[in-house]
N, CA, C and O atoms as a GROMACS GRO file, in nm:
protein
  476
    1UNK      N    1 -15.581   3.293  -4.769
    1UNK     CA    2 -15.516   3.302  -4.640
    1UNK      C    3 -15.365   3.322  -4.655
    1UNK      O    4 -15.303   3.398  -4.581
    2UNK      N    5 -15.308   3.252  -4.752
    2UNK     CA    6 -15.165   3.263  -4.776
    2UNK      C    7 -15.127   3.405  -4.818
    2UNK      O    8 -15.023   3.456  -4.778
    3UNK      N    9 -15.214   3.469  -4.900
    3UNK     CA   10 -15.187   3.606  -4.943
    3UNK      C   11 -15.186   3.701  -4.823
    3UNK      O   12 -15.099   3.788  -4.813
    4UNK      N   13 -15.281   3.686  -4.734
    4UNK     CA   14 -15.287   3.773  -4.615
    4UNK      C   15 -15.166   3.752  -4.526
    4UNK      O   16 -15.112   3.849  -4.471
    5UNK      N   17 -15.123   3.629  -4.510
    5UNK     CA   18 -15.005   3.601  -4.429
    5UNK      C   19 -14.880   3.663  -4.492
    5UNK      O   20 -14.799   3.724  -4.422
    6UNK      N   21 -14.866   3.648  -4.622
    6UNK     CA   22 -14.751   3.709  -4.691
    6UNK      C   23 -14.756   3.861  -4.683
    6UNK      O   24 -14.652   3.926  -4.670
    7UNK      N   25 -14.876   3.917  -4.692
    7UNK     CA   26 -14.892   4.061  -4.681
    7UNK      C   27 -14.850   4.111  -4.543
    7UNK      O   28 -14.781   4.212  -4.532
    8UNK      N   29 -14.891   4.041  -4.439
    8UNK     CA   30 -14.854   4.081  -4.303
    8UNK      C   31 -14.704   4.063  -4.277
    8UNK      O   32 -14.642   4.146  -4.210
    9UNK      N   33 -14.647   3.957  -4.330
    9UNK     CA   34 -14.503   3.937  -4.316
    9UNK      C   35 -14.426   4.049  -4.385
    9UNK      O   36 -14.330   4.103  -4.330
   10UNK      N   37 -14.470   4.084  -4.505
   10UNK     CA   38 -14.405   4.194  -4.577
   10UNK      C   39 -14.421   4.324  -4.501
   10UNK      O   40 -14.327   4.404  -4.493
   11UNK      N   41 -14.539   4.348  -4.444
   11UNK     CA   42 -14.562   4.471  -4.367
   11UNK      C   43 -14.471   4.478  -4.245
   11UNK      O   44 -14.418   4.584  -4.213
   12UNK      N   45 -14.453   4.366  -4.177
   12UNK     CA   46 -14.364   4.365  -4.060
   12UNK      C   47 -14.221   4.394  -4.103
   12UNK      O   48 -14.151   4.474  -4.039
   13UNK      N   49 -14.176   4.329  -4.210
   13UNK     CA   50 -14.039   4.352  -4.258
   13UNK      C   51 -14.021   4.496  -4.302
   13UNK      O   52 -13.919   4.558  -4.273
   14UNK      N   53 -14.121   4.551  -4.373
   14UNK     CA   54 -14.115   4.691  -4.419
   14UNK      C   55 -14.104   4.784  -4.299
   14UNK      O   56 -14.024   4.877  -4.298
   15UNK      N   57 -14.186   4.759  -4.197
   15UNK     CA   58 -14.186   4.847  -4.080
   15UNK      C   59 -14.053   4.839  -4.004
   15UNK      O   60 -13.999   4.941  -3.960
   16UNK      N   61 -14.002   4.718  -3.989
   16UNK     CA   62 -13.874   4.701  -3.919
   16UNK      C   63 -13.761   4.767  -3.998
   16UNK      O   64 -13.673   4.830  -3.940
   17UNK      N   65 -13.762   4.751  -4.130
   17UNK     CA   66 -13.660   4.816  -4.212
   17UNK      C   67 -13.667   4.967  -4.203
   17UNK      O   68 -13.565   5.035  -4.209
   18UNK      N   69 -13.788   5.021  -4.188
   18UNK     CA   70 -13.799   5.167  -4.174
   18UNK      C   71 -13.740   5.214  -4.042
   18UNK      O   72 -13.696   5.329  -4.031
   19UNK      N   73 -13.739   5.128  -3.942
   19UNK     CA   74 -13.676   5.163  -3.815
   19UNK      C   75 -13.524   5.154  -3.823
   19UNK      O   76 -13.454   5.225  -3.751
   20UNK      N   77 -13.474   5.068  -3.909
   20UNK     CA   78 -13.330   5.045  -3.920
   20UNK      C   79 -13.264   5.141  -4.020
   20UNK      O   80 -13.160   5.200  -3.991
   21UNK      N   81 -13.326   5.157  -4.137
   21UNK     CA   82 -13.268   5.240  -4.243
   21UNK      C   83 -13.308   5.386  -4.222
   21UNK      O   84 -13.427   5.417  -4.210
   22UNK      N   85 -13.210   5.474  -4.218
   22UNK     CA   86 -13.239   5.615  -4.192
   22UNK      C   87 -13.300   5.686  -4.312
   22UNK      O   88 -13.354   5.796  -4.296
   23UNK      N   89 -13.294   5.628  -4.430
   23UNK     CA   90 -13.349   5.691  -4.549
   23UNK      C   91 -13.491   5.649  -4.581
   23UNK      O   92 -13.548   5.693  -4.680
   24UNK      N   93 -13.548   5.564  -4.496
   24UNK     CA   94 -13.685   5.517  -4.517
   24UNK      C   95 -13.766   5.552  -4.392
   24UNK      O   96 -13.729   5.513  -4.281
   25UNK      N   97 -13.875   5.626  -4.412
   25UNK     CA   98 -13.958   5.670  -4.299
   25UNK      C   99 -14.102   5.626  -4.320
   25UNK      O  100 -14.163   5.657  -4.422
   26UNK      N  101 -14.156   5.552  -4.222
   26UNK     CA  102 -14.295   5.508  -4.226
   26UNK      C  103 -14.359   5.552  -4.095
   26UNK      O  104 -14.304   5.531  -3.987
   27UNK      N  105 -14.477   5.615  -4.107
   27UNK     CA  106 -14.543   5.671  -3.990
   27UNK      C  107 -14.585   5.566  -3.888
   27UNK      O  108 -14.554   5.578  -3.769
   28UNK      N  109 -14.656   5.462  -3.932
   28UNK     CA  110 -14.705   5.360  -3.839
   28UNK      C  111 -14.721   5.227  -3.911
   28UNK      O  112 -14.697   5.216  -4.031
   29UNK      N  113 -14.763   5.126  -3.835
   29UNK     CA  114 -14.773   4.992  -3.891
   29UNK      C  115 -14.886   4.982  -3.992
   29UNK      O  116 -14.875   4.907  -4.089
   30UNK      N  117 -14.994   5.056  -3.972
   30UNK     CA  118 -15.103   5.055  -4.069
   30UNK      C  119 -15.056   5.106  -4.205
   30UNK      O  120 -15.097   5.054  -4.309
   31UNK      N  121 -14.971   5.206  -4.204
   31UNK     CA  122 -14.912   5.256  -4.328
   31UNK      C  123 -14.827   5.148  -4.394
   31UNK      O  124 -14.826   5.137  -4.517
   32UNK      N  125 -14.755   5.070  -4.315
   32UNK     CA  126 -14.674   4.959  -4.369
   32UNK      C  127 -14.763   4.853  -4.433
   32UNK      O  128 -14.725   4.794  -4.534
   33UNK      N  129 -14.880   4.828  -4.374
   33UNK     CA  130 -14.973   4.730  -4.432
   33UNK      C  131 -15.026   4.780  -4.566
   33UNK      O  132 -15.030   4.706  -4.664
   34UNK      N  133 -15.067   4.908  -4.571
   34UNK     CA  134 -15.117   4.966  -4.696
   34UNK      C  135 -15.007   4.967  -4.801
   34UNK      O  136 -15.032   4.935  -4.918
   35UNK      N  137 -14.884   5.002  -4.761
   35UNK     CA  138 -14.771   5.002  -4.852
   35UNK      C  139 -14.747   4.862  -4.908
   35UNK      O  140 -14.721   4.845  -5.027
   36UNK      N  141 -14.755   4.761  -4.823
   36UNK     CA  142 -14.734   4.622  -4.867
   36UNK      C  143 -14.841   4.579  -4.966
   36UNK      O  144 -14.812   4.508  -5.062
   37UNK      N  145 -14.964   4.622  -4.942
   37UNK     CA  146 -15.073   4.589  -5.034
   37UNK      C  147 -15.052   4.655  -5.170
   37UNK      O  148 -15.066   4.591  -5.274
   38UNK      N  149 -15.019   4.783  -5.169
   38UNK     CA  150 -14.992   4.855  -5.294
   38UNK      C  151 -14.872   4.794  -5.366
   38UNK      O  152 -14.873   4.779  -5.489
   39UNK      N  153 -14.770   4.759  -5.290
   39UNK     CA  154 -14.651   4.697  -5.349
   39UNK      C  155 -14.685   4.563  -5.414
   39UNK      O  156 -14.636   4.532  -5.523
   40UNK      N  157 -14.769   4.484  -5.350
   40UNK     CA  158 -14.811   4.356  -5.407
   40UNK      C  159 -14.888   4.377  -5.537
   40UNK      O  160 -14.868   4.305  -5.635
   41UNK      N  161 -14.977   4.476  -5.538
   41UNK     CA  162 -15.053   4.504  -5.660
   41UNK      C  163 -14.962   4.553  -5.773
   41UNK      O  164 -14.977   4.510  -5.888
   42UNK      N  165 -14.869   4.641  -5.742
   42UNK     CA  166 -14.776   4.689  -5.844
   42UNK      C  167 -14.687   4.576  -5.895
   42UNK      O  168 -14.659   4.569  -6.015
   43UNK      N  169 -14.643   4.488  -5.805
   43UNK     CA  170 -14.560   4.375  -5.848
   43UNK      C  171 -14.638   4.278  -5.936
   43UNK      O  172 -14.580   4.211  -6.021
   44UNK      N  173 -14.769   4.269  -5.915
   44UNK     CA  174 -14.850   4.177  -5.995
   44UNK      C  175 -14.892   4.236  -6.129
   44UNK      O  176 -14.906   4.162  -6.226
   45UNK      N  177 -14.912   4.368  -6.134
   45UNK     CA  178 -14.968   4.429  -6.255
   45UNK      C  179 -14.864   4.508  -6.334
   45UNK      O  180 -14.846   4.484  -6.454
   46UNK      N  181 -14.796   4.601  -6.269
   46UNK     CA  182 -14.708   4.694  -6.340
   46UNK      C  183 -14.570   4.633  -6.367
   46UNK      O  184 -14.516   4.651  -6.476
   47UNK      N  185 -14.516   4.563  -6.271
   47UNK     CA  186 -14.379   4.511  -6.286
   47UNK      C  187 -14.361   4.420  -6.408
   47UNK      O  188 -14.262   4.434  -6.480
   48UNK      N  189 -14.453   4.326  -6.435
   48UNK     CA  190 -14.434   4.244  -6.556
   48UNK      C  191 -14.432   4.326  -6.685
   48UNK      O  192 -14.359   4.294  -6.778
   49UNK      N  193 -14.513   4.432  -6.690
   49UNK     CA  194 -14.513   4.518  -6.809
   49UNK      C  195 -14.381   4.592  -6.824
   49UNK      O  196 -14.327   4.603  -6.934
   50UNK      N  197 -14.328   4.643  -6.713
   50UNK     CA  198 -14.200   4.713  -6.718
   50UNK      C  199 -14.089   4.616  -6.759
   50UNK      O  200 -14.001   4.652  -6.838
   51UNK      N  201 -14.093   4.496  -6.705
   51UNK     CA  202 -13.991   4.397  -6.742
   51UNK      C  203 -13.999   4.365  -6.891
   51UNK      O  204 -13.897   4.352  -6.958
   52UNK      N  205 -14.120   4.353  -6.942
   52UNK     CA  206 -14.138   4.324  -7.084
   52UNK      C  207 -14.082   4.437  -7.171
   52UNK      O  208 -14.015   4.410  -7.271
   53UNK      N  209 -14.111   4.561  -7.134
   53UNK     CA  210 -14.063   4.675  -7.214
   53UNK      C  211 -13.912   4.696  -7.203
   53UNK      O  212 -13.850   4.750  -7.295
   54UNK      N  213 -13.853   4.656  -7.092
   54UNK     CA  214 -13.710   4.676  -7.072
   54UNK      C  215 -13.630   4.547  -7.090
   54UNK      O  216 -13.516   4.538  -7.044
   55UNK      N  217 -13.688   4.450  -7.156
   55UNK     CA  218 -13.622   4.321  -7.174
   55UNK      C  219 -13.485   4.332  -7.241
   55UNK      O  220 -13.392   4.264  -7.196
   56UNK      N  221 -13.467   4.413  -7.345
   56UNK     CA  222 -13.333   4.421  -7.406
   56UNK      C  223 -13.225   4.470  -7.308
   56UNK      O  224 -13.116   4.413  -7.303
   57UNK      N  225 -13.255   4.573  -7.231
   57UNK     CA  226 -13.153   4.623  -7.136
   57UNK      C  227 -13.133   4.524  -7.021
   57UNK      O  228 -13.023   4.512  -6.968
   58UNK      N  229 -13.239   4.453  -6.984
   58UNK     CA  230 -13.226   4.351  -6.880
   58UNK      C  231 -13.136   4.237  -6.927
   58UNK      O  232 -13.052   4.188  -6.852
   59UNK      N  233 -13.152   4.196  -7.050
   59UNK     CA  234 -13.067   4.091  -7.105
   59UNK      C  235 -12.923   4.141  -7.119
   59UNK      O  236 -12.828   4.069  -7.086
   60UNK      N  237 -12.907   4.263  -7.167
   60UNK     CA  238 -12.774   4.321  -7.186
   60UNK      C  239 -12.698   4.332  -7.054
   60UNK      O  240 -12.577   4.312  -7.050
   61UNK      N  241 -12.768   4.365  -6.944
   61UNK     CA  242 -12.703   4.378  -6.814
   61UNK      C  243 -12.706   4.248  -6.734
   61UNK      O  244 -12.672   4.246  -6.615
   62UNK      N  245 -12.745   4.140  -6.800
   62UNK     CA  246 -12.750   4.008  -6.738
   62UNK      C  247 -12.841   4.005  -6.614
   62UNK      O  248 -12.811   3.937  -6.516
   63UNK      N  249 -12.950   4.080  -6.619
   63UNK     CA  250 -13.050   4.079  -6.512
   63UNK      C  251 -13.030   4.181  -6.403
   63UNK      O  252 -13.117   4.197  -6.317
   64UNK      N  253 -12.918   4.250  -6.404
   64UNK     CA  254 -12.892   4.348  -6.298
   64UNK      C  255 -12.991   4.464  -6.304
   64UNK      O  256 -13.019   4.527  -6.202
   65UNK      N  257 -13.044   4.493  -6.424
   65UNK     CA  258 -13.141   4.601  -6.437
   65UNK      C  259 -13.269   4.572  -6.359
   65UNK      O  260 -13.345   4.665  -6.329
   66UNK      N  261 -13.294   4.446  -6.326
   66UNK     CA  262 -13.412   4.412  -6.245
   66UNK      C  263 -13.406   4.478  -6.107
   66UNK      O  264 -13.510   4.507  -6.048
   67UNK      N  265 -13.285   4.502  -6.055
   67UNK     CA  266 -13.272   4.575  -5.928
   67UNK      C  267 -13.324   4.718  -5.944
   67UNK      O  268 -13.388   4.772  -5.853
   68UNK      N  269 -13.296   4.778  -6.057
   68UNK     CA  270 -13.345   4.914  -6.084
   68UNK      C  271 -13.497   4.913  -6.093
   68UNK      O  272 -13.562   5.002  -6.039
   69UNK      N  273 -13.553   4.814  -6.159
   69UNK     CA  274 -13.698   4.803  -6.170
   69UNK      C  275 -13.760   4.787  -6.032
   69UNK      O  276 -13.862   4.850  -6.002
   70UNK      N  277 -13.701   4.705  -5.947
   70UNK     CA  278 -13.752   4.688  -5.810
   70UNK      C  279 -13.750   4.819  -5.734
   70UNK      O  280 -13.846   4.852  -5.664
   71UNK      N  281 -13.642   4.894  -5.746
   71UNK     CA  282 -13.632   5.022  -5.677
   71UNK      C  283 -13.737   5.120  -5.729
   71UNK      O  284 -13.796   5.195  -5.651
   72UNK      N  285 -13.760   5.121  -5.859
   72UNK     CA  286 -13.862   5.209  -5.916
   72UNK      C  287 -14.003   5.172  -5.869
   72UNK      O  288 -14.085   5.260  -5.844
   73UNK      N  289 -14.030   5.044  -5.856
   73UNK     CA  290 -14.159   4.998  -5.804
   73UNK      C  291 -14.176   5.042  -5.659
   73UNK      O  292 -14.284   5.083  -5.619
   74UNK      N  293 -14.069   5.032  -5.580
   74UNK     CA  294 -14.073   5.078  -5.441
   74UNK      C  295 -14.102   5.228  -5.435
   74UNK      O  296 -14.185   5.272  -5.356
   75UNK      N  297 -14.034   5.305  -5.517
   75UNK     CA  298 -14.056   5.450  -5.520
   75UNK      C  299 -14.198   5.484  -5.565
   75UNK      O  300 -14.259   5.576  -5.510
   76UNK      N  301 -14.250   5.412  -5.662
   76UNK     CA  302 -14.387   5.435  -5.708
   76UNK      C  303 -14.487   5.403  -5.597
   76UNK      O  304 -14.582   5.478  -5.576
   77UNK      N  305 -14.467   5.293  -5.528
   77UNK     CA  306 -14.556   5.257  -5.417
   77UNK      C  307 -14.548   5.360  -5.306
   77UNK      O  308 -14.650   5.393  -5.245
   78UNK      N  309 -14.429   5.412  -5.279
   78UNK     CA  310 -14.413   5.513  -5.174
   78UNK      C  311 -14.485   5.643  -5.212
   78UNK      O  312 -14.539   5.711  -5.125
   79UNK      N  313 -14.487   5.676  -5.340
   79UNK     CA  314 -14.559   5.796  -5.383
   79UNK      C  315 -14.710   5.779  -5.371
   79UNK      O  316 -14.783   5.877  -5.353
   80UNK      N  317 -14.757   5.656  -5.381
   80UNK     CA  318 -14.901   5.630  -5.377
   80UNK      C  319 -14.956   5.623  -5.235
   80UNK      O  320 -15.076   5.640  -5.214
   81UNK      N  321 -14.869   5.600  -5.137
   81UNK     CA  322 -14.913   5.582  -4.999
   81UNK      C  323 -14.871   5.703  -4.917
   81UNK      O  324 -14.753   5.738  -4.912
   82UNK      N  325 -14.967   5.765  -4.853
   82UNK     CA  326 -14.937   5.878  -4.765
   82UNK      C  327 -14.881   5.825  -4.634
   82UNK      O  328 -14.938   5.732  -4.576
   83UNK      N  329 -14.773   5.880  -4.586
   83UNK     CA  330 -14.714   5.838  -4.460
   83UNK      C  331 -14.585   5.761  -4.474
   83UNK      O  332 -14.528   5.715  -4.375
   84UNK      N  333 -14.539   5.748  -4.597
   84UNK     CA  334 -14.409   5.682  -4.620
   84UNK      C  335 -14.326   5.774  -4.707
   84UNK      O  336 -14.374   5.834  -4.803
   85UNK      N  337 -14.198   5.784  -4.671
   85UNK     CA  338 -14.107   5.867  -4.748
   85UNK      C  339 -13.974   5.795  -4.762
   85UNK      O  340 -13.916   5.748  -4.664
   86UNK      N  341 -13.925   5.786  -4.885
   86UNK     CA  342 -13.796   5.725  -4.913
   86UNK      C  343 -13.706   5.832  -4.973
   86UNK      O  344 -13.743   5.898  -5.070
   87UNK      N  345 -13.589   5.850  -4.914
   87UNK     CA  346 -13.498   5.958  -4.950
   87UNK      C  347 -13.414   5.927  -5.074
   87UNK      O  348 -13.291   5.925  -5.066
   88UNK      N  349 -13.478   5.902  -5.186
   88UNK     CA  350 -13.405   5.886  -5.310
   88UNK      C  351 -13.393   5.744  -5.360
   88UNK      O  352 -13.433   5.648  -5.295
   89UNK      N  353 -13.338   5.736  -5.480
   89UNK     CA  354 -13.326   5.609  -5.550
   89UNK      C  355 -13.238   5.508  -5.477
   89UNK      O  356 -13.274   5.390  -5.468
   90UNK      N  357 -13.124   5.552  -5.424
   90UNK     CA  358 -13.030   5.458  -5.362
   90UNK      C  359 -13.088   5.395  -5.236
   90UNK      O  360 -13.063   5.278  -5.208
   91UNK      N  361 -13.165   5.474  -5.159
   91UNK     CA  362 -13.232   5.416  -5.043
   91UNK      C  363 -13.339   5.317  -5.087
   91UNK      O  364 -13.358   5.214  -5.023
   92UNK      N  365 -13.409   5.348  -5.195
   92UNK     CA  366 -13.509   5.255  -5.248
   92UNK      C  367 -13.444   5.126  -5.297
   92UNK      O  368 -13.497   5.017  -5.277
   93UNK      N  369 -13.328   5.139  -5.359
   93UNK     CA  370 -13.256   5.021  -5.406
   93UNK      C  371 -13.212   4.934  -5.289
   93UNK      O  372 -13.233   4.813  -5.291
   94UNK      N  373 -13.151   4.994  -5.188
   94UNK     CA  374 -13.110   4.920  -5.070
   94UNK      C  375 -13.231   4.858  -5.000
   94UNK      O  376 -13.227   4.741  -4.959
   95UNK      N  377 -13.336   4.934  -4.985
   95UNK     CA  378 -13.459   4.887  -4.922
   95UNK      C  379 -13.516   4.768  -4.997
   95UNK      O  380 -13.556   4.669  -4.935
   96UNK      N  381 -13.520   4.775  -5.130
   96UNK     CA  382 -13.577   4.665  -5.209
   96UNK      C  383 -13.492   4.539  -5.201
   96UNK      O  384 -13.545   4.428  -5.198
   97UNK      N  385 -13.361   4.555  -5.198
   97UNK     CA  386 -13.273   4.438  -5.188
   97UNK      C  387 -13.290   4.369  -5.054
   97UNK      O  388 -13.304   4.247  -5.047
   98UNK      N  389 -13.289   4.447  -4.946
   98UNK     CA  390 -13.303   4.388  -4.812
   98UNK      C  391 -13.442   4.328  -4.795
   98UNK      O  392 -13.457   4.220  -4.738
   99UNK      N  393 -13.544   4.398  -4.844
   99UNK     CA  394 -13.681   4.347  -4.836
   99UNK      C  395 -13.694   4.214  -4.910
   99UNK      O  396 -13.758   4.121  -4.860
  100UNK      N  397 -13.635   4.204  -5.026
  100UNK     CA  398 -13.640   4.079  -5.103
  100UNK      C  399 -13.570   3.965  -5.031
  100UNK      O  400 -13.621   3.853  -5.027
  101UNK      N  401 -13.455   3.993  -4.973
  101UNK     CA  402 -13.379   3.889  -4.902
  101UNK      C  403 -13.457   3.837  -4.783
  101UNK      O  404 -13.473   3.716  -4.766
  102UNK      N  405 -13.506   3.929  -4.700
  102UNK     CA  406 -13.577   3.887  -4.579
  102UNK      C  407 -13.712   3.823  -4.612
  102UNK      O  408 -13.751   3.725  -4.548
  103UNK      N  409 -13.784   3.875  -4.710
  103UNK     CA  410 -13.911   3.815  -4.748
  103UNK      C  411 -13.892   3.673  -4.801
  103UNK      O  412 -13.968   3.583  -4.768
  104UNK      N  413 -13.790   3.655  -4.882
  104UNK     CA  414 -13.762   3.522  -4.936
  104UNK      C  415 -13.723   3.424  -4.825
  104UNK      O  416 -13.766   3.309  -4.826
  105UNK      N  417 -13.641   3.470  -4.731
  105UNK     CA  418 -13.598   3.383  -4.622
  105UNK      C  419 -13.716   3.342  -4.534
  105UNK      O  420 -13.729   3.226  -4.497
  106UNK      N  421 -13.800   3.437  -4.499
  106UNK     CA  422 -13.916   3.406  -4.414
  106UNK      C  423 -14.012   3.316  -4.488
  106UNK      O  424 -14.064   3.220  -4.430
  107UNK      N  425 -14.037   3.344  -4.616
  107UNK     CA  426 -14.127   3.260  -4.694
  107UNK      C  427 -14.073   3.118  -4.708
  107UNK      O  428 -14.150   3.022  -4.706
  108UNK      N  429 -13.942   3.104  -4.723
  108UNK     CA  430 -13.881   2.972  -4.732
  108UNK      C  431 -13.900   2.894  -4.602
  108UNK      O  432 -13.930   2.775  -4.604
  109UNK      N  433 -13.884   2.963  -4.490
  109UNK     CA  434 -13.904   2.898  -4.360
  109UNK      C  435 -14.049   2.857  -4.340
  109UNK      O  436 -14.077   2.749  -4.287
  110UNK      N  437 -14.141   2.941  -4.381
  110UNK     CA  438 -14.282   2.907  -4.369
  110UNK      C  439 -14.318   2.788  -4.457
  110UNK      O  440 -14.394   2.700  -4.416
  111UNK      N  441 -14.264   2.786  -4.578
  111UNK     CA  442 -14.291   2.674  -4.668
  111UNK      C  443 -14.229   2.545  -4.616
  111UNK      O  444 -14.286   2.437  -4.633
  112UNK      N  445 -14.113   2.556  -4.552
  112UNK     CA  446 -14.050   2.437  -4.495
  112UNK      C  447 -14.136   2.381  -4.383
  112UNK      O  448 -14.151   2.259  -4.372
  113UNK      N  449 -14.193   2.468  -4.301
  113UNK     CA  450 -14.281   2.424  -4.193
  113UNK      C  451 -14.409   2.362  -4.246
  113UNK      O  452 -14.459   2.265  -4.187
  114UNK      N  453 -14.463   2.414  -4.354
  114UNK     CA  454 -14.585   2.358  -4.413
  114UNK      C  455 -14.557   2.224  -4.480
  114UNK      O  456 -14.642   2.136  -4.476
  115UNK      N  457 -14.440   2.208  -4.542
  115UNK     CA  458 -14.405   2.082  -4.607
  115UNK      C  459 -14.391   1.968  -4.506
  115UNK      O  460 -14.428   1.855  -4.535
  116UNK      N  461 -14.337   1.998  -4.388
  116UNK     CA  462 -14.318   1.892  -4.289
  116UNK      C  463 -14.450   1.845  -4.232
  116UNK      O  464 -14.459   1.732  -4.185
  117UNK      N  465 -14.554   1.928  -4.233
  117UNK     CA  466 -14.686   1.889  -4.182
  117UNK      C  467 -14.760   1.802  -4.281
  117UNK      O  468 -14.849   1.726  -4.242
  118UNK      N  469 -14.728   1.812  -4.408
  118UNK     CA  470 -14.801   1.737  -4.511
  118UNK      C  471 -14.759   1.592  -4.518
  118UNK      O  472 -14.828   1.512  -4.581
  119UNK      N  473 -14.650   1.554  -4.458
  119UNK     CA  474 -14.602   1.415  -4.468
  119UNK      C  475 -14.646   1.334  -4.352
  119UNK      O  476 -14.615   1.215  -4.344
   0.00000   0.00000   0.00000
């Protein structure tokens, strides 16, 4: 249930960001849901492998290269889903940073609400 909730939250954030950012175009909300699912799968399977292979440059740049990896994962997910278009690397980088910030903030608020119910 938690995975589905996180998936829907990510899809809403992705869709809203596509309305705000002129370099990111998503056809409809269903496309945002599919994109979020593909993004979750890539983050679970491909991203750890990329991080492992690029560990030396990640250490050398003090972790800043992880932003590049996030943008590349976004671009890869966009190529896999029909109905989404991102106008280049810099838009993907901005999109991934904003998506991470908002997803983390919403997830923190949801976890705070769940923690108060457990006591």
